[in-house]
C-alpha positions in Angstrom: -84.3 -1.2 50.9 -81.1 0.1 52.3 -82.0 -0.9 55.8 -82.7 -4.5 54.8 -79.4 -5.3 53.2 -77.5 -6.3 56.4 -80.3 -8.5 57.4 -80.4 -10.3 54.1 -76.6 -11.0 54.1 -76.8 -12.3 57.7 -79.5 -14.8 56.7 -77.5 -16.0 53.7 -74.4 -16.6 55.9 -76.3 -18.6 58.4 -77.8 -20.7 55.7 -74.5 -21.6 54.2 -73.0 -22.5 57.5 -75.9 -24.8 58.3 -75.6 -26.5 54.9 -71.8 -27.1 55.4 -72.6 -28.9 58.7 -75.0 -31.3 57.0 -73.9 -34.9 56.1 -73.6 -33.9 52.5 -70.5 -31.8 53.4 -69.1 -34.1 56.0 -66.3 -35.4 53.8 -65.2 -31.8 53.0 -65.1 -31.0 56.7 -63.1 -34.1 57.4 -60.6 -33.4 54.7 -60.1 -29.8 55.7 -59.6 -30.6 59.4 -57.3 -33.6 58.5 -55.2 -31.4 56.3 -54.8 -28.9 59.0 -53.8 -31.5 61.5 -51.4 -33.1 59.1 -49.7 -29.8 58.4 -49.2 -29.3 62.1 -47.8 -32.8 62.6 -45.4 -32.4 59.6 -44.2 -29.1 60.7 -43.7 -30.3 64.2 -41.6 -33.3 63.0 -39.3 -31.3 60.6 -38.7 -28.3 62.7 -34.9 -29.2 63.1 -34.5 -29.7 59.3 -36.3 -26.5 58.6 -34.0 -24.7 61.0 -30.9 -26.1 59.2 -32.3 -25.2 55.8 -33.0 -21.6 57.0 -29.4 -21.4 58.3 -28.0 -22.5 54.9 -30.2 -20.0 53.1 -29.1 -17.2 55.4 -25.4 -18.0 54.8 -25.9 -18.0 51.1 -27.6 -14.6 51.3 -24.8 -13.2 53.3 -22.2 -14.4 50.8 -24.1 -12.8 47.9 -24.5 -9.6 49.8 -20.8 -9.6 50.7 -19.6 -10.2 47.1 -21.8 -7.4 45.9 -20.4 -5.1 48.5 -16.8 -6.0 47.8 -17.1 -5.9 44.0 -16.3 -2.5 42.3 -19.3 -0.6 41.4 -20.2 -0.5 37.7 -20.8 3.2 37.9 -17.4 3.9 39.4 -15.0 5.7 37.0 -11.7 3.9 36.1 -8.4 5.3 37.4 -6.7 7.7 35.0 -3.3 6.8 33.4 -0.6 8.5 31.3 2.1 7.5 28.9 5.6 9.0 28.3 7.3 8.2 25.0 10.9 8.3 24.0 12.9 6.8 21.0 16.4 6.8 19.6 17.8 7.9 17.2 15.5 10.9 16.9 16.9 12.5 13.8 16.3 11.5 10.2 17.2 7.9 9.7 17.7 5.7 6.6 15.3 2.9 5.8 15.8 -0.3 7.8 17.6 1.5 10.6 17.3 0.0 14.1 15.1 2.3 16.2 14.6 1.8 20.0 11.3 2.8 21.5 10.6 3.2 25.3 7.3 3.9 27.0 6.6 4.5 30.7 3.0 4.1 32.1 1.8 6.0 35.2 0.7 4.5 37.6 3.3 1.8 37.2 1.0 -0.8 38.8 -1.4 -0.5 35.8 -1.4 -3.8 33.9 -1.9 -4.0 30.1 0.1 -3.4 26.9 1.7 -0.6 24.9 1.2 -0.2 21.1 3.6 2.1 19.2 2.0 3.7 16.2 3.5 5.4 13.1 0.9 7.6 11.4 -1.8 5.7 13.1 -0.5 2.2 12.1 0.9 -0.2 14.7 4.6 -0.9 14.2 5.3 -2.7 17.5 3.6 -3.7 20.8 4.6 -5.3 24.1 3.3 -6.1 27.6 3.8 -3.6 30.4 6.3 -4.8 33.0 6.6 -2.6 36.1 5.3 0.3 34.1 7.9 0.1 31.3 7.9 -1.2 27.8 11.0 -1.2 25.6 11.0 -2.4 22.0 13.2 -2.1 18.8 12.2 -2.4 15.1 13.7 -1.7 11.7 10.4 -1.9 9.8 9.5 1.8 9.7 7.7 3.2 6.7 9.4 5.8 4.5 8.5 9.5 4.9 7.5 11.9 7.6 6.1 9.9 10.5 4.2 10.8 13.7 5.0 8.4 16.5 2.6 7.8 19.4 2.6 5.3 22.3 -0.9 4.0 23.2 -1.7 2.3 26.6 -4.3 -0.5 26.4 -5.4 -1.6 30.0 -6.1 -5.2 30.8 -9.4 -4.1 32.5 -10.8 -0.9 31.2 -13.2 -0.8 34.3 -10.2 -0.3 36.6 -7.7 1.7 34.5 -8.5 4.0 31.6 -6.6 3.9 28.3 -4.3 6.7 27.4 -2.0 8.0 24.6 1.4 9.8 24.7 2.2 13.1 23.0 3.0 12.9 19.3 6.6 13.0 18.3 7.9 13.4 14.7 10.4 11.0 13.0 11.7 11.3 9.4 12.8 8.2 7.5 14.9 9.4 4.6 14.5 7.4 1.4 17.1 6.4 -1.1 15.1 5.8 -4.2 16.4 3.7 -7.1 15.5 3.3 -10.8 16.5 0.7 -13.4 15.5 -0.5 -16.8 14.1 -3.8 -18.2 14.0 -4.7 -21.9 10.9 -5.8 -23.6 11.9 -9.4 -23.0 12.2 -8.7 -19.2 16.0 -8.7 -19.0 17.5 -6.1 -16.7 19.7 -3.5 -18.4 22.9 -3.0 -16.4 24.1 0.5 -15.5 25.9 1.8 -18.6 24.4 -1.0 -20.7 23.1 -0.6 -24.2 19.5 -0.3 -25.5 18.9 -0.6 -29.2 16.4 1.7 -31.0 13.6 1.2 -31.7 12.5 -0.6 -28.5 10.1 -0.4 -25.6 11.5 -0.5 -22.1 10.1 -0.7 -18.6 11.4 1.5 -15.8 11.1 0.2 -12.2 11.5 2.4 -9.1 11.5 1.8 -5.4 12.3 3.9 -2.3 9.8 6.6 -3.0 6.9 7.6 -0.7 3.8 5.5 -0.7 1.0 6.5 -3.2 3.2 9.1 -4.9 3.6 10.1 -8.5 7.1 9.7 -10.0 7.9 11.5 -13.2 10.4 10.0 -15.6 12.7 12.1 -17.9 15.2 10.9 -20.5 17.9 13.4 -21.4 16.0 16.2 -19.7 12.8 15.5 -21.6 9.7 13.8 -20.1 8.9 10.4 -21.6 5.2 11.1 -21.2 4.6 8.3 -18.7 4.3 8.8 -14.9 4.7 6.1 -12.3 2.2 5.7 -9.5 3.8 4.0 -6.5 2.0 1.6 -4.2 1.9 1.4 -0.4 5.5 0.0 -0.4 6.9 2.9 -2.4 7.5 0.8 -5.6 6.1 1.1 -9.1 6.8 0.6 -12.8 5.8 2.0 -16.2 6.6 1.2 -19.9 7.6 3.7 -22.6 9.0 3.6 -26.1 12.4 5.1 -26.7 12.0 7.7 -29.5 13.6 6.7 -32.8 14.8 10.2 -33.2 17.4 9.8 -30.5 21.0 9.3 -31.7 23.6 6.9 -30.4 25.1 8.2 -27.3 25.0 8.0 -23.4 21.7 9.1 -21.9 20.6 9.8 -18.3 17.2 8.7 -17.2 15.9 10.6 -14.2 13.0 9.6 -11.9 11.8 12.2 -9.3 8.9 12.8 -6.9 9.0 16.0 -4.8 12.5 16.2 -3.2 13.3 12.6 -4.0 15.4 12.0 -7.2 17.3 9.2 -8.6 19.0 8.5 -12.0 20.0 5.7 -14.3 22.7 6.0 -17.0 22.6 3.8 -20.1 23.7 3.9 -23.8 21.2 4.2 -26.7 22.4 2.7 -30.0 20.5 3.8 -33.0 21.7 2.0 -36.2 19.7 4.4 -38.4 21.4 7.6 -37.1 25.0 8.3 -36.5 25.7 10.2 -33.3 25.8 14.0 -33.3 28.3 13.9 -30.5 30.6 10.8 -30.0 30.2 9.3 -26.5 33.1 10.0 -24.2 33.2 6.5 -23.0 31.1 4.0 -25.1 29.7 1.2 -23.0 31.3 -2.2 -23.3 30.0 -4.1 -26.3 28.8 -1.1 -28.2 29.6 -0.9 -31.9 32.2 1.4 -33.4 30.7 4.8 -34.3 32.0 7.1 -37.0 33.2 10.5 -35.8 31.2 12.5 -38.4 27.5 13.4 -38.5 26.7 13.0 -42.2 28.0 12.1 -45.7 28.5 15.0 -48.0 29.0 14.8 -51.8 31.3 17.2 -53.8 31.0 17.1 -57.5 29.5 13.6 -57.6 32.3 12.1 -55.7 31.3 10.9 -52.3 33.4 12.1 -49.4 33.2 11.1 -45.8 34.7 14.4 -44.7 37.8 12.8 -43.2 41.3 12.0 -44.4 42.1 8.3 -44.8 44.6 7.0 -42.4 46.2 3.7 -41.6 43.7 3.2 -38.9 40.9 3.4 -41.5 42.6 1.4 -44.3 43.2 -1.5 -41.9 47.1 -1.4 -42.3 49.1 -1.5 -39.1 51.9 1.1 -39.0 54.0 -1.1 -36.7 54.0 -4.0 -39.1 55.2 -1.6 -41.9 58.3 -0.4 -40.0 60.6 -3.4 -40.8 59.7 -3.2 -44.5 60.6 0.5 -44.6 63.9 -0.1 -42.9 64.7 -2.9 -45.3 64.0 -0.7 -48.3 66.1 2.1 -47.0 69.0 -0.4 -46.5 68.7 -1.7 -50.1 68.6 1.9 -51.4 71.7 2.8 -49.6 73.6 -0.2 -50.9 72.5 0.6 -54.5 73.7 4.2 -54.1 77.2 3.0 -52.9 77.4 0.5 -55.7 76.6 3.1 -58.5 80.2 4.5 -58.9 81.6 1.0 -59.2 79.1 0.1 -61.8 79.9 3.3 -63.8 83.7 2.6 -63.7 83.3 -0.9 -64.9 81.1 0.3 -67.7 83.8 2.9 -68.8 86.6 0.3 -68.8 84.4 -2.0 -70.9 83.8 0.8 -73.4 87.6 1.6 -73.7 88.5 -2.0 -74.3 85.9 -2.4 -76.9 87.2 0.7 -78.8 90.7 -0.7 -78.8 89.6 -3.9 -80.3 87.8 -2.1 -83.1 90.9 0.0 -83.9 93.1 -3.0 -84.2 
């Protein structure tokens, strides 16, 4: 069987070739030969155009290869950079103080921008010009700050970003505190608050998100203030009815920051234990004693009545006193004359009776 295989395939091939040459396959033969001849004719006629097309394709391929060769490799590492930071003033500054910032980028040809950060929050930014960026700002948050300059490249594939060394800056706060009445009116410094009443204390200038304790006369009012991100806050508390009428100092403090507010409390139900040194303007007159004491059923106020308390003015009584003294003197000088006249009258009367 194995020896007969080549013979069988040879016979099959000859049979097929003979069949193709028969009239039945004449059309297929003509078409195949005509297609081959047509291809030859077309290629022969368009050889110049094909050459021009091939030239255009070759030029395009060269341009693509050149651009790829000239473009930076995606795998190439960007050039390293560095930033130097300086600012003035460097010592503790008050809020809203003008602070100047200066950053230098190396290499100086690196394009991009600089962001100045305070505790991680951007406070200013500017474009790099010749490797330098100089900016000023007054909007610095209150507290202990950490200042950093951050370089942001225009193309991170060419230049790498970088950050400067951290530098501290302290913005000193000047906290304030003031009072508002229950109706929302502001109490002026040294102003009067009537007991009983509920007041609102407002503070600002403290550190952000801090707790501020409030004391009145050295005693906590029992209410703490939680400041917001801007260092402000408020709380309401009732003034104890046990406080007497006098000047009080309200203190608000958080850590090392302290502020105070002075005002006058008027309690109509209690007389003051200690008269105020300087009563605020508009405050009512206050008696100088602490209580009323009774002795034997007779009420006594514990003080000696005086002209100031009886409502009589000493200055207006002076002319009347002088006039009385003058009349008394005149009467004393006229007394001997009256006595002599009376004696003479008695003698004359006796003589008339004797006659």
